[in-house]
C-alpha positions as CSV (number, residue, x, y, z in Angstrom):
1,M,145.1,-68.8,272.3
2,K,146.0,-71.8,274.0
3,A,146.0,-74.1,271.0
4,L,148.0,-71.5,269.1
5,L,150.9,-71.2,271.9
6,L,151.0,-75.0,272.0
7,T,151.4,-75.1,267.8
8,L,153.9,-72.6,268.1
9,L,156.1,-74.4,270.9
10,S,155.9,-77.5,268.6
11,F,157.3,-76.3,265.7
12,S,161.0,-75.2,265.3
13,S,161.3,-71.2,264.6
14,L,162.3,-68.9,261.8
15,T,162.8,-64.9,262.4
16,V,160.6,-62.1,261.5
17,A,161.3,-58.5,261.8
18,T,158.8,-55.6,262.7
19,A,158.2,-52.3,261.7
20,A,158.8,-50.9,265.0
21,E,162.3,-52.6,265.4
22,P,165.7,-53.6,263.4
23,C,165.9,-57.2,262.3
24,E,168.9,-57.8,264.8
25,T,166.5,-57.0,267.8
26,V,163.6,-58.9,266.6
27,R,165.7,-62.1,265.9
28,R,166.0,-62.9,269.6
29,R,162.4,-62.4,270.6
30,T,159.7,-63.2,267.6
31,T,159.6,-66.7,266.1
32,V,157.8,-68.4,263.5
33,P,156.2,-71.7,263.4
34,V,157.6,-74.2,260.8
35,A,155.2,-77.5,259.9
36,H,157.2,-80.1,258.4
37,K,154.5,-83.0,257.5
38,A,150.9,-81.5,257.5
39,D,149.7,-79.9,254.2
40,I,148.7,-76.1,254.2
41,L,145.0,-76.7,255.4
42,K,145.9,-78.6,258.4
43,T,148.8,-76.2,259.3
44,A,146.3,-73.5,259.3
45,A,143.7,-75.4,261.1
46,S,145.8,-76.4,263.8
47,A,147.4,-72.8,264.1
48,G,143.9,-71.8,265.5
49,Q,144.0,-68.3,263.8
50,F,142.6,-68.9,260.4
51,K,138.9,-70.0,260.9
52,T,137.7,-67.4,258.5
53,L,139.8,-67.9,256.0
54,L,139.4,-71.9,256.2
55,S,135.5,-71.4,255.8
56,L,135.9,-69.3,252.7
57,L,138.3,-71.8,251.1
58,I,135.6,-74.3,251.9
59,A,132.7,-72.4,250.5
60,T,134.4,-71.9,247.3
61,D,135.8,-75.6,247.1
62,L,139.5,-74.5,247.0
63,D,140.3,-76.4,250.1
64,D,140.9,-79.6,248.5
65,A,143.2,-78.1,246.1
66,L,145.3,-76.7,248.8
67,K,145.6,-80.4,250.3
68,G,147.2,-81.4,246.9
69,D,150.9,-81.8,245.9
70,G,151.3,-78.1,245.1
71,P,153.5,-76.5,245.8
72,F,151.6,-73.4,246.5
73,T,152.5,-70.2,249.1
74,V,149.5,-68.8,250.8
75,F,149.3,-65.3,251.8
76,A,147.2,-66.1,254.8
77,P,145.0,-63.4,256.4
78,T,144.2,-64.2,260.1
79,D,140.8,-63.8,261.6
80,D,141.9,-60.4,262.7
81,A,142.8,-59.5,259.2
82,F,139.1,-60.5,258.0
83,A,137.6,-58.5,260.9
84,K,139.3,-55.4,259.8
85,L,136.8,-55.5,256.5
86,P,133.9,-53.2,256.7
87,K,131.0,-54.9,258.3
88,G,129.0,-57.3,256.6
89,T,131.7,-58.0,253.7
90,V,132.3,-61.6,254.6
91,E,128.5,-62.3,254.8
92,K,128.1,-60.6,251.5
93,L,131.1,-62.9,250.1
94,L,129.6,-65.9,251.3
95,K,126.1,-65.5,248.9
96,T,125.9,-67.7,246.3
97,E,125.6,-64.8,243.5
98,N,129.3,-63.6,244.9
99,K,130.8,-67.1,244.6
100,E,133.2,-66.2,242.0
101,L,134.3,-62.8,243.4
102,L,135.2,-64.7,246.3
103,R,137.4,-67.3,244.6
104,S,138.7,-64.5,242.8
105,I,139.8,-63.0,246.2
106,L,141.2,-66.4,247.6
107,T,143.3,-67.3,244.7
108,Y,144.7,-63.7,245.0
109,H,146.1,-65.3,248.2
110,V,147.8,-68.0,246.4
111,V,151.0,-68.3,244.1
112,P,151.3,-72.0,242.5
113,D,155.0,-72.4,243.8
114,K,156.6,-72.6,246.8
115,A,158.3,-69.1,247.8
116,S,160.4,-68.2,251.1
117,F,161.5,-64.7,252.5
118,N,164.4,-63.7,254.3
119,F,163.1,-60.9,256.5
120,E,167.0,-59.9,257.1
121,A,166.7,-59.3,253.3
122,A,165.9,-55.8,254.4
123,K,168.5,-55.6,251.6
124,V,165.9,-56.5,249.3
125,D,165.8,-52.9,247.4
126,E,164.2,-54.0,244.5
127,P,160.2,-54.9,244.6
128,Y,159.7,-58.2,243.2
129,E,156.3,-60.0,242.0
130,F,154.7,-63.4,241.9
131,K,151.8,-64.4,239.6
132,T,148.7,-65.6,241.5
133,L,146.3,-68.3,240.8
134,N,143.7,-65.7,239.8
135,G,146.0,-64.2,237.3
136,N,147.1,-60.8,239.0
137,R,150.3,-60.4,240.3
138,L,151.3,-59.7,244.3
139,K,154.4,-57.1,244.8
140,I,156.8,-57.7,247.7
141,V,158.2,-54.7,249.0
142,K,160.9,-53.9,251.7
143,G,160.0,-51.1,254.0
144,D,161.0,-50.0,257.7
145,G,162.6,-53.4,258.4
146,T,159.6,-55.4,257.5
147,L,158.5,-57.1,254.2
148,R,155.0,-56.2,253.1
149,V,153.0,-58.1,250.1
150,N,151.0,-55.1,248.5
151,D,149.8,-53.2,251.7
152,S,149.7,-56.1,253.9
153,K,152.6,-56.8,256.3
154,I,154.1,-60.1,256.4
155,V,153.7,-61.0,260.6
156,A,155.1,-64.4,260.1
157,A,157.0,-65.8,257.1
158,N,158.1,-69.2,255.8
159,I,155.7,-71.8,257.8
160,A,157.0,-74.6,255.9
161,C,154.0,-77.2,255.0
162,R,154.4,-80.6,253.1
163,N,152.9,-79.1,249.7
164,G,154.1,-75.5,250.1
165,S,154.5,-72.6,252.6
166,V,152.2,-70.6,254.5
167,Q,152.9,-66.6,254.9
168,I,150.9,-65.0,257.6
169,I,149.6,-61.5,256.6
170,D,147.8,-58.5,258.6
171,S,145.1,-57.4,256.1
172,V,143.1,-59.1,253.3
173,L,144.3,-58.7,249.6
174,M,142.1,-57.5,247.2
175,P,142.9,-58.0,243.5
176,S,143.1,-54.9,241.2
177,E,140.0,-53.7,239.9
178,S,141.8,-52.2,237.0
179,K,142.2,-55.5,235.7
180,N,139.1,-55.9,232.7
181,T,138.8,-59.4,232.1
182,I,136.4,-61.0,229.8
183,P,134.0,-62.0,232.9
184,S,134.2,-58.3,234.5
185,V,133.7,-56.7,231.5
186,A,130.7,-58.7,230.7
187,E,129.3,-58.1,234.1
188,K,129.5,-54.5,233.5
189,A,127.8,-54.6,230.2
190,G,124.8,-55.8,231.9
191,L,123.5,-58.0,228.9
192,F,124.9,-61.3,230.0
193,K,123.5,-62.3,233.4
194,T,122.5,-65.8,232.0
195,L,125.9,-66.4,230.9
196,L,127.7,-65.5,233.8
197,A,125.6,-67.6,235.9
198,A,126.3,-70.5,233.6
199,V,130.1,-69.6,233.7
200,T,130.1,-69.8,237.0
201,A,128.1,-73.2,237.2
202,A,130.7,-74.6,234.8
203,E,133.6,-73.2,236.8
204,L,135.1,-71.3,233.8
205,A,135.2,-68.0,235.2
206,E,138.7,-68.4,236.4
207,V,140.0,-69.8,232.7
208,L,138.0,-66.6,231.0
209,S,139.9,-64.4,233.6
210,G,143.3,-65.8,232.6
211,D,146.0,-64.6,229.9
212,G,144.3,-65.9,227.2
213,P,143.8,-64.2,224.8
214,F,140.1,-65.4,223.8
215,T,137.4,-64.5,221.5
216,V,134.0,-64.9,223.2
217,F,130.6,-65.3,221.0
218,A,128.6,-63.9,224.2
219,P,124.7,-64.8,224.0
220,T,123.0,-62.3,225.4
221,D,119.9,-62.7,228.1
222,D,117.5,-62.2,225.5
223,A,118.9,-65.1,223.3
224,F,119.0,-67.4,226.2
225,A,115.5,-66.9,226.6
226,K,114.6,-67.8,223.0
227,L,115.7,-71.5,224.3
228,P,112.9,-73.9,225.0
229,K,111.6,-73.4,228.5
230,G,113.5,-75.1,231.3
231,T,116.7,-75.6,229.1
232,V,118.7,-73.2,231.3
233,E,117.7,-74.2,234.4
234,K,118.2,-78.3,233.5
235,L,121.8,-76.9,232.2
236,L,122.5,-75.5,235.5
237,K,122.0,-78.8,237.4
238,P,125.3,-80.2,238.9
239,E,124.5,-83.5,237.1
240,N,124.5,-81.5,233.5
241,R,127.6,-79.8,234.1
242,K,129.6,-81.6,231.4
243,Q,127.2,-80.8,228.7
244,L,127.4,-77.0,230.2
245,V,130.9,-76.9,229.9
246,G,130.7,-78.2,226.2
247,L,128.1,-75.6,225.2
248,L,130.3,-73.2,226.8
249,K,133.6,-73.8,225.2
250,Y,131.6,-73.8,222.1
251,H,131.4,-70.0,222.2
252,V,134.9,-69.5,222.8
253,V,138.0,-69.3,220.5
254,A,141.6,-69.0,221.5
255,G,143.0,-65.5,220.0
256,K,141.7,-62.3,219.9
257,L,139.3,-62.1,216.5
258,T,138.2,-58.5,215.8
259,A,135.2,-58.3,213.6
260,K,137.6,-57.4,210.9
261,D,139.3,-61.0,211.7
262,L,135.9,-62.6,211.6
263,V,135.1,-61.3,208.2
264,K,138.1,-62.9,206.6
265,A,137.5,-66.2,208.1
266,E,135.1,-69.0,206.9
267,Q,135.4,-71.1,210.2
268,S,137.2,-71.1,213.5
269,K,137.8,-73.7,216.0
270,T,136.4,-73.4,219.5
271,L,137.8,-74.8,222.7
272,Q,135.1,-77.4,222.7
273,G,136.7,-79.0,219.6
274,G,134.2,-78.0,216.8
275,S,134.3,-75.1,214.6
276,V,131.8,-72.2,214.3
277,K,131.0,-71.1,210.5
278,I,131.5,-67.6,210.1
279,G,129.7,-65.8,207.2
280,I,128.1,-62.6,206.0
281,T,124.2,-62.7,205.7
282,D,122.4,-59.6,204.6
283,G,125.2,-57.1,205.4
284,R,125.4,-58.6,208.9
285,L,128.4,-60.7,210.4
286,T,127.0,-64.6,211.3
287,I,128.5,-67.1,213.7
288,D,126.6,-70.4,212.9
289,Q,122.8,-69.3,212.7
290,S,123.4,-66.7,215.4
291,N,123.7,-62.4,214.1
292,V,126.7,-60.5,215.5
293,I,124.3,-57.5,217.1
294,R,127.7,-55.6,218.7
295,S,131.4,-56.7,217.8
296,D,134.7,-55.7,219.3
297,I,133.9,-55.1,223.3
298,M,137.4,-55.4,224.2
299,A,138.9,-56.9,227.5
300,D,142.5,-57.0,228.8
301,N,142.6,-60.5,227.7
302,G,140.4,-61.1,224.6
303,V,137.3,-59.5,223.0
304,I,133.5,-60.1,223.3
305,Q,131.4,-60.6,220.1
306,V,127.8,-60.3,221.0
307,I,125.3,-62.7,219.5
308,D,121.5,-63.2,219.7
309,R,121.2,-66.6,219.7
310,V,122.9,-69.5,221.7
311,L,125.3,-71.7,219.6
312,T,125.0,-75.3,219.7
313,P,127.8,-77.8,218.7
314,S,126.7,-80.4,216.6
315,H,128.6,-83.2,218.5
């Protein structure tokens, strides 16, 4: 607490409105710290009330990104905000298998731009939105003399940093579960645990959760099991990440190609740079040497074509 008070005293101040009082009253009472030289991470660390947020950013390797040039706007939940979550939530999110979910939640708190909010713009009658790094949007609304981001109150605004700004919020923001991205649809299908583990290791989940659209030729767990013993384990090693990324990108095509579209094509260029051959064998759609065993699993940002073998790029 002492560290926080010293931080507040060392910064210049802006005004904030609370839900219980009009802006004019609060303007004389509440101050917001403003840092000018430190980056977002150092500013948050010096405040002393974001220990949980900082530990989660480090666990997901997002801390270095927020030290970059930006600009970024970070909607920063306090330690008290994280304490409001159901017991065990933070510990569960820190487990290795939940790393991509945690990254999705954290990047939902970051806007790739510098935004500032005028709390006296209780004149802001129209809600406005910002697109976050995870692809979903945050909605800023006015109510009872305060501004809210989704259902969370912005309790301190416009903390200026070298590479953006921090908006302190009183609860953790959760991305909408209604957005059915390719990774989320694949997870629900229950057939692609190995593929999803590889996507996570290659740090491609955010790409495949983006706007797209993409067509993913998705090998099942049984398809990966056909590879020589130890192949998957070897690919998942950090030193083989480049090879893994290339392999996975060879399974992705830009654009939303249904089975009907693929039947008309002879080949299609992948994100890896090489092209897959498309054909019909014994009445079945084929991609290189694999068979499409289930087609047109739709996602909001593309389509999944299920295949029975892992594709291997020729170079």
